[in-house]
C-alpha positions in Angstrom: 136.7 53.8 -52.3 138.6 52.8 -55.8 138.1 51.3 -59.1 141.0 50.4 -61.3 140.4 52.0 -64.7 139.4 51.5 -67.3 136.5 53.3 -66.1 133.4 53.3 -68.2 131.9 56.5 -67.1 131.6 60.7 -68.2 134.8 61.8 -68.0 135.7 65.5 -68.3 136.7 67.2 -71.0 140.5 68.5 -70.9 143.0 70.6 -72.7 146.5 69.3 -71.0 149.0 70.3 -73.5 152.8 68.4 -72.1 156.0 70.3 -72.6 159.5 68.3 -72.0 162.6 70.4 -70.8 165.9 68.2 -71.3 169.5 69.1 -71.0 172.1 66.5 -71.3 176.4 65.5 -71.5 178.0 63.2 -73.4 181.2 62.0 -73.6 182.8 59.5 -76.2 185.9 57.2 -76.6 187.3 55.2 -79.2 190.2 53.4 -79.5 192.8 54.5 -82.5 192.0 51.1 -84.0 188.2 51.1 -83.2 188.9 47.6 -81.4 186.9 49.4 -78.0 184.4 52.3 -77.9 182.6 53.6 -74.8 179.9 56.3 -74.3 179.0 58.3 -70.8 176.4 60.5 -70.3 174.2 62.4 -67.9 170.9 63.5 -69.0 168.0 65.9 -67.1 164.7 65.5 -67.6 161.4 67.0 -66.8 158.2 67.7 -67.4 155.3 70.5 -67.0 152.0 70.2 -67.7 149.3 73.1 -68.4 145.5 72.5 -69.0 142.3 74.3 -68.4 142.2 72.9 -64.4 145.8 71.5 -64.2 149.0 72.7 -64.3 151.8 71.1 -62.0 155.4 70.9 -62.9 157.6 67.3 -62.2 160.3 66.6 -60.2 163.3 67.4 -62.4 165.5 63.9 -62.8 168.9 63.0 -63.6 169.7 59.9 -65.6 173.0 58.8 -66.0 174.2 55.7 -68.8 176.7 53.9 -70.1 177.6 52.5 -73.4 180.5 49.9 -74.2 181.3 48.2 -78.0 183.8 46.1 -78.2 184.8 44.7 -81.5 185.9 41.3 -81.2 186.7 40.1 -84.8 187.5 41.7 -88.4 187.6 40.4 -92.2 187.9 36.5 -90.4 186.9 34.7 -93.8 183.4 35.0 -93.7 183.0 37.3 -91.2 183.8 41.1 -91.9 182.9 41.9 -88.3 181.5 40.6 -85.3 181.1 43.1 -82.6 180.2 43.4 -79.0 177.7 45.9 -76.9 176.8 46.5 -73.1 174.9 48.9 -71.9 173.4 50.2 -68.8 171.4 53.5 -67.6 168.2 55.3 -66.2 165.4 56.5 -68.3 162.9 58.1 -67.8 159.2 58.7 -69.2 156.2 60.2 -68.5 152.5 58.6 -68.3 149.8 59.5 -70.4 147.6 59.4 -67.6 148.5 63.0 -67.3 147.0 64.1 -70.7 143.4 63.6 -69.7 144.0 64.0 -66.0 141.4 66.8 -65.2 141.0 66.8 -60.9 138.5 69.1 -59.8 140.7 69.5 -56.4 144.1 70.1 -56.8 145.4 66.5 -55.6 148.8 66.4 -56.5 151.4 70.0 -56.6 154.3 71.2 -58.3 157.3 69.0 -57.9 155.5 65.8 -56.4 155.0 63.9 -59.1 158.0 61.6 -60.8 158.5 60.8 -64.4 158.1 57.2 -65.1 161.5 56.1 -64.0 163.4 52.4 -65.1 166.9 50.8 -65.2 167.5 49.4 -68.4 170.4 47.1 -69.0 171.3 45.3 -72.5 173.3 42.7 -74.3 173.8 42.7 -77.9 176.2 40.9 -80.9 176.2 41.8 -84.4 177.9 40.1 -86.9 178.3 41.2 -90.7 179.2 38.6 -93.0 180.7 38.7 -96.4 177.4 39.2 -99.1 176.0 42.0 -97.7 174.2 40.2 -94.9 173.8 41.1 -91.0 173.1 39.3 -88.1 171.8 41.1 -84.6 170.7 39.7 -81.4 170.1 41.9 -78.3 168.9 41.0 -74.8 167.7 43.6 -72.4 166.5 43.7 -68.8 164.2 47.1 -68.0 163.4 47.5 -64.0 160.1 50.4 -64.0 159.5 52.1 -60.9 157.8 55.7 -60.3 154.7 54.5 -62.7 152.6 56.7 -62.9 148.5 55.3 -62.7 145.6 56.4 -62.1 142.4 55.1 -60.2 138.9 56.5 -59.7 138.2 57.6 -56.4 134.2 57.1 -55.7 132.5 59.2 -52.7 128.9 57.9 -51.9 128.8 55.6 -54.6 128.1 58.7 -57.3 130.6 61.2 -57.3 133.7 60.1 -59.4 137.2 61.7 -58.5 140.0 61.0 -60.6 143.4 60.0 -58.5 147.3 59.7 -59.7 149.6 57.4 -58.1 153.3 57.6 -58.9 154.5 54.0 -56.9 153.6 51.2 -59.6 156.7 49.5 -60.8 157.0 46.3 -63.1 160.0 44.2 -64.9 160.1 44.1 -68.7 162.5 41.3 -70.2 162.9 40.1 -73.4 165.4 39.8 -76.6 165.2 40.4 -80.9 167.0 39.3 -83.4 167.0 40.6 -86.8 168.2 38.7 -90.2 169.2 41.6 -92.5 169.9 41.6 -96.3 171.3 44.4 -97.4 170.5 46.8 -100.3 171.0 44.6 -103.6 170.2 45.4 -106.9 167.2 42.5 -107.3 166.1 42.1 -103.9 166.5 42.9 -100.1 165.0 42.8 -97.0 165.6 41.5 -93.4 163.3 39.2 -90.9 162.5 40.6 -86.9 161.8 38.1 -83.9 160.8 39.8 -80.2 160.1 37.9 -77.4 158.8 40.8 -74.8 157.5 39.5 -71.0 156.1 42.9 -69.3 155.0 42.2 -66.0 153.3 45.6 -63.9 152.0 46.0 -60.6 150.3 49.1 -58.5 150.2 49.1 -54.5 146.8 50.4 -54.1 144.4 47.5 -53.5 140.4 47.9 -55.3 138.1 48.2 -52.6 136.1 45.0 -52.3 132.4 46.9 -53.1 133.5 46.9 -56.9 134.5 44.4 -59.5 137.6 45.5 -60.8 140.1 43.4 -63.8 142.9 43.3 -61.3 143.3 42.8 -58.0 146.1 45.8 -57.6 147.8 43.6 -54.8 149.1 41.1 -57.7 151.5 41.2 -60.9 150.0 41.4 -64.0 150.3 42.0 -68.0 149.7 44.9 -69.3 146.7 46.0 -71.9 149.4 46.5 -74.9 151.4 43.4 -73.6 152.4 40.5 -76.6 154.4 37.9 -75.8 155.2 37.5 -80.1 156.5 39.6 -82.7 157.5 38.2 -86.3 158.1 40.5 -89.6 159.0 40.0 -92.8 160.3 42.7 -95.0 160.8 41.7 -98.3 161.9 44.5 -101.4 161.9 42.7 -104.8 163.3 45.1 -107.5 162.7 43.1 -111.3 163.0 46.3 -112.8 165.3 49.4 -112.8 163.2 52.2 -110.6 160.1 49.8 -109.8 160.2 48.8 -106.3 157.1 45.8 -105.0 157.6 46.5 -100.9 155.8 43.3 -99.0 155.7 43.3 -95.5 153.7 39.9 -93.7 154.0 40.0 -89.4 152.7 37.4 -86.9 151.6 38.8 -83.9 150.2 36.8 -80.7 147.5 37.9 -78.8 147.0 40.8 -76.3 145.4 40.1 -72.7 141.4 40.3 -72.7 139.6 40.2 -69.8 137.5 36.4 -68.4 134.0 37.3 -69.2 131.0 35.2 -67.2 127.3 34.8 -67.7 124.8 37.6 -69.2 122.8 38.6 -65.8 119.8 41.4 -65.7 119.6 43.4 -62.9 117.1 46.6 -62.1 117.4 50.1 -62.5 116.1 53.5 -61.6 114.8 55.8 -63.9 115.3 59.2 -63.1 114.1 62.8 -64.6 116.2 65.7 -65.8 116.4 67.4 -62.2 117.2 63.7 -60.7 113.8 63.3 -59.1 112.3 59.3 -59.9 109.8 59.0 -62.6 106.2 57.8 -61.2 104.0 54.9 -62.6 100.9 54.0 -61.7 101.4 50.3 -59.6 100.6 47.0 -61.3 99.7 45.4 -58.3 97.5 48.5 -57.2 96.7 51.2 -60.0 96.2 53.9 -57.5 99.3 54.1 -55.8 102.1 55.5 -58.1 105.3 54.0 -57.5 109.1 54.5 -58.8 109.7 53.5 -62.5 112.0 50.7 -62.9 114.5 49.1 -65.9 115.4 46.0 -66.8 119.4 46.2 -67.9 121.7 43.4 -68.5 125.3 43.2 -67.4 128.2 41.0 -67.3 131.3 40.6 -64.7 134.4 40.4 -66.3 137.9 39.4 -64.0 141.6 38.8 -65.2 143.6 35.9 -66.0 146.9 35.6 -67.0 146.0 32.8 -69.3 143.4 35.1 -71.1 144.5 36.2 -74.5 142.9 37.5 -77.7 143.8 35.3 -81.2 146.9 36.0 -83.3 147.1 39.3 -85.6 148.5 38.9 -88.8 149.2 42.2 -90.3 149.8 42.3 -94.3 151.2 45.1 -96.7 151.9 46.0 -100.0 153.3 48.6 -101.4 154.2 49.5 -105.3 156.4 52.1 -106.1 158.1 53.5 -109.4 160.7 56.3 -108.8 163.2 58.3 -110.9 165.8 60.9 -109.9 166.0 63.9 -112.3 170.0 65.2 -111.9 169.1 69.3 -113.4 166.8 69.9 -110.6 168.3 66.9 -107.8 164.5 66.0 -107.4 163.8 62.7 -106.5 160.1 61.3 -107.4 157.8 58.3 -106.0 154.7 57.3 -107.1 153.1 54.5 -105.7 150.4 52.6 -105.0 149.9 50.9 -101.7 147.6 48.4 -99.6 148.0 47.9 -95.7 146.2 44.9 -93.6 145.2 43.0 -96.7 145.3 39.9 -94.7 142.3 41.4 -92.9 139.8 40.1 -95.7 140.2 36.5 -94.7 141.5 36.9 -91.4 140.8 39.5 -88.5 142.0 38.8 -84.6 139.5 38.1 -81.9 138.5 38.8 -78.7 135.2 38.5 -76.1 131.7 38.5 -78.1 129.6 42.2 -77.4 125.7 41.9 -75.7 123.0 44.1 -75.3 122.9 46.0 -72.6 118.8 46.6 -72.9 118.0 43.3 -74.6 120.3 41.2 -73.0 121.1 39.3 -76.6 124.9 38.7 -77.1 126.4 39.1 -80.2 127.3 36.9 -83.0 130.0 38.3 -84.1 133.1 39.3 -81.5 135.0 42.6 -81.0 138.1 42.5 -83.3 141.6 42.6 -81.6 143.6 43.3 -84.4 146.8 44.7 -84.7 146.1 47.4 -87.1 143.0 48.4 -88.8 140.2 45.7 -89.4 140.0 46.1 -92.8 142.2 46.9 -95.8 143.5 50.4 -96.1 144.4 51.6 -99.5 146.8 55.1 -101.0 147.7 56.4 -104.0 150.1 59.0 -103.8 153.3 60.8 -105.6 156.6 62.0 -103.5 159.0 64.4 -104.2 162.0 64.5 -102.3 164.3 67.0 -102.7 
C-alpha cells in the first residue's frame, strides 16, 4: 500500500550529507563586430549521499547546452542596443527527498538513482535605451523527467517504510519581464513580473485504502507553485551617501487542500508495551473492556482551483554609507524592517481544529510569502 507524502507521522532521524561532483567544458565565440555570440558546453554531474544508514551514488549524467546571442540593433535613435538570446540544454539537480531518506533496508543501490533531469529552452529579448533604462522579456519551456519523489510503504497498516521513485515528470513554462532604471543620482530601481505554470506527475497510484491529497495518476500543481509574482524595488537618494530602499511584492496563492466536515472516530488507548488499557464496562461494571477515546479528523483532497490568498511582502531599509580612501574601507550603517505589510494583512489558508474536542479555530493557518510578522534589524557592514 502506498500513501503520498506529506505523511504526518514519526519519521526516523537522519544525518545525510550530499556531495556534488561536477566537471564541464565550455567553448565561446564572439564575432569581430560583436553582432553574434555563441556558447557550447558539456557538463558532467554526479551526486553522492552519505548518512547514518544511507550511502549511495547517483548515475553520472551528461548535460549538453547551447546558447546563441544576436545583436539586432545598435545606437539607433533612442535604442542603444537590441539583443536576442536563444538557448537550450539539459540540466540536472537532486531532490531534497534524499536529504531525509533513511530506509531500514536498502531499497536503492549505487548507480541506480538518477538525478532530476530537465530539458530547458529559453527565448529572450533585451533592449537598452538612452537615459539608463533597460527592458528585458524572456520566455521558457522546461520538460522535467527522472524526477525523484517519495512514498510511504505501509505494511499491516502499522509499519511504514519510505520508498524513493525516480520516474516522476513535469512540465513547466512561463515568462518574465523586467523594466529597470539603472543607477542614478537621486533614484533607481526595477519592476519585474513573472508568470509560472508548473504541473507535476507521478505514475504510482495511491492505494484506495487511504486518502491522499492527489490521485497520483493525475497531473497536479506542486505545493510551492504560484502563478503570479510582481516585484517593485526602488532606491531613493535624497542626500549623498543616504539611501532609502523599498521593496513591494504581490504573489498569488499557493495550492491548498479542500477540507471536508470534522468527524469523530474511536481510538484504542494502548499501554507502553502495546497492550490495550482495560477499564470497567459502562453497561456491566463487572466486566473489563478496552478503553476507547474519541478523536476528530477532517478529510482533505486536492483541487486545481483551491488556493491560499495573495501575499504582499513589503520591506524597507534606511542606510548611510561612506568610503575611506585612506584604508579603502566601505562602511554602511542601516535600519531595516522586513514584511511590514503583515501588520495589517497576512495571507490565509485553511482553518485548524482541535483533534481532541473537534472545535474549529476562528483563525487560519498563515500562508504568508515570508515571515507572518515584521522583522526589524539594525546593523553595520564593512567592505574591504
